[in-house]
C-alpha positions in Angstrom: 37.4 9.7 -69.3 36.9 10.8 -65.7 38.9 9.2 -62.9 36.9 8.8 -59.7 39.8 7.6 -57.6 41.7 10.8 -57.8 38.8 13.2 -57.2 39.4 15.0 -53.8 35.7 15.6 -53.2 35.0 11.9 -53.2 37.9 11.2 -51.0 36.7 13.7 -48.4 33.1 12.4 -48.3 34.4 8.8 -48.0 36.5 9.8 -45.0 33.5 11.4 -43.4 31.5 8.3 -43.9 34.3 6.2 -42.4 34.6 8.7 -39.5 30.9 8.5 -38.8 30.9 4.7 -38.8 33.9 4.6 -36.4 32.2 7.2 -34.1 28.9 5.2 -34.0 30.7 1.9 -33.3 32.8 3.5 -30.5 29.7 5.0 -28.9 28.0 1.6 -29.1 30.9 -0.2 -27.5 31.1 2.5 -24.8 27.3 2.1 -24.1 27.6 -1.6 -23.8 30.5 -1.3 -21.4 28.7 1.2 -19.2 25.5 -0.8 -19.0 27.3 -4.1 -18.4 29.4 -2.6 -15.6 26.2 -1.1 -14.0 24.6 -4.5 -14.2 27.6 -6.2 -12.7 27.7 -3.6 -9.9 24.1 -4.3 -9.0 24.6 -8.1 -8.9 27.5 -7.9 -6.5 26.6 -8.1 -2.8 27.3 -4.9 -0.8 30.6 -4.9 1.0 30.1 -5.7 4.6 32.2 -4.0 7.2 34.1 -5.9 9.9 31.5 -4.8 12.5 28.6 -6.7 10.7 30.4 -10.0 10.6 29.3 -10.9 14.1 25.6 -10.0 13.5 23.4 -13.0 12.5 20.5 -13.0 10.1 18.2 -13.8 13.0 19.2 -10.7 14.9 18.6 -8.6 11.7 15.2 -10.2 11.1 14.2 -9.6 14.8 14.6 -5.8 14.2 13.2 -6.1 10.7 9.9 -7.6 12.1 9.2 -4.3 13.8 9.6 -2.2 10.6 7.2 -2.2 7.6 8.4 -1.8 4.0 7.9 1.8 2.9 7.4 0.7 -0.7 5.0 -2.2 -0.3 1.6 -1.9 1.3 1.2 -4.1 4.4 4.5 -6.1 4.1 6.9 -6.3 7.0 10.6 -5.7 6.2 11.6 -9.2 7.2 9.4 -10.8 4.6 9.7 -8.3 1.7 11.8 -9.4 -1.2 12.6 -6.1 -2.8 16.2 -5.0 -3.4 15.5 -1.8 -1.4 14.4 -4.0 1.6 17.6 -6.0 1.3 19.6 -2.7 1.5 17.5 -1.7 4.5 18.4 -5.0 6.2 22.1 -4.3 5.4 21.7 -1.0 7.2 20.1 -2.8 10.2 23.1 -5.2 10.2 25.6 -2.3 10.2 23.8 -0.5 13.0 23.5 -3.7 15.1 27.2 -4.3 14.5 27.9 -0.8 15.8 26.0 -1.6 19.0 22.8 0.4 18.4 19.6 -0.9 20.1 16.4 -1.9 18.3 14.5 1.3 19.3 17.2 3.6 17.9 17.2 1.7 14.6 13.5 1.9 14.3 13.7 5.6 15.1 16.3 6.0 12.3 13.9 4.4 9.8 11.0 6.5 11.0 13.2 9.6 10.5 14.2 8.4 7.0 10.8 7.1 5.6 8.1 8.5 7.9 5.7 6.9 10.4 4.3 4.5 7.8 7.3 2.1 8.5 5.8 1.5 12.0 2.8 -0.3 10.5 0.4 1.5 12.9 -0.2 5.2 13.5 1.8 6.5 16.5 -0.3 7.4 19.6 -0.1 11.1 19.3 -2.1 14.0 17.9 -4.9 13.3 15.6 -3.8 9.6 15.3 -5.6 8.9 18.6 -8.8 9.1 16.5 -7.7 6.1 14.5 -7.2 4.1 17.7 -10.4 5.2 19.4 -12.9 5.2 16.5 -13.2 1.4 16.0 -13.9 0.8 19.7 -16.4 3.7 19.8 -18.3 2.3 16.8 -18.4 -1.2 18.4 -19.7 0.3 21.7 -22.3 2.5 19.9 -23.5 -0.4 17.7 -23.8 -2.6 20.8 -25.9 0.0 22.6 -28.1 0.5 19.6 -28.7 -3.3 19.2 -29.4 -3.7 22.9 -32.0 -0.8 22.8 -33.7 -2.2 19.7 -33.9 -5.7 21.1 -35.4 -4.5 24.3 -38.1 -2.7 22.3 -38.9 -5.7 20.2 -39.1 -8.1 23.1 -41.1 -5.9 25.4 -44.7 -7.2 25.9 -47.6 -5.0 24.8 -49.7 -3.4 27.5 -53.5 -3.7 27.4 -53.7 0.0 26.6 -51.4 -0.4 23.5 -53.6 -3.4 22.3 -56.8 -1.3 22.6 -55.2 1.6 20.8 -54.1 -0.6 18.0 -57.5 -2.2 17.7 -59.2 1.2 17.5 -56.9 2.6 14.9 -58.6 4.0 11.8 -56.7 1.7 9.4 -58.4 -1.4 10.9 -61.9 0.1 11.0 -62.2 1.5 7.4 -60.9 0.1 4.2 -58.5 2.1 2.1 -59.5 4.0 -0.9 -57.9 1.4 -3.2 -59.9 -1.5 -1.6 -63.1 0.5 -2.1 -62.5 1.2 -5.8 -61.5 -2.5 -6.4 -64.8 -3.7 -4.9 -66.8 -1.2 -7.1 -65.0 -2.4 -10.2 -65.6 -6.1 -9.3 -69.4 -5.4 -8.8 -69.7 -3.5 -12.1 -67.9 -6.2 -14.3 -68.5 -9.2 -12.1 
């Protein structure tokens, strides 16, 4: 009779299986630890320095009203609820605590994210076209409507009335009307 307990081949394969299970469990525990520590780190508020303690939320929102969220379309930074915007407000608080003025903070965000954080194109270069075009369209449309309304309201002269009365369309019938009358006579 063969004894399975004393066969070295089975003992080695059993140890490999046990080693594999331990390896998988340790990797699973390590993965849980890493993801939970990352989630805890995201939930904790950022550490504020001693210089931001004297800056109020109203002062931060006053600066944030002049900056638009670079991620959302058409949302000001003071009303945006993204985590990135909260981080940007923290940067504003730090910069205000360091004594920077509003314009330098706005310039910092323009440098970091581009001119879209201003909410309107800057008045330079080709961007002038974006500022001038709506007014040019309004003025051009107004001139066009004024000219057309003058043309519609203008009284007709006696010469224009005679010319319209003598036009060939009024004197002779069209080809269609002539054929219609012939058909009605034939079948009528």
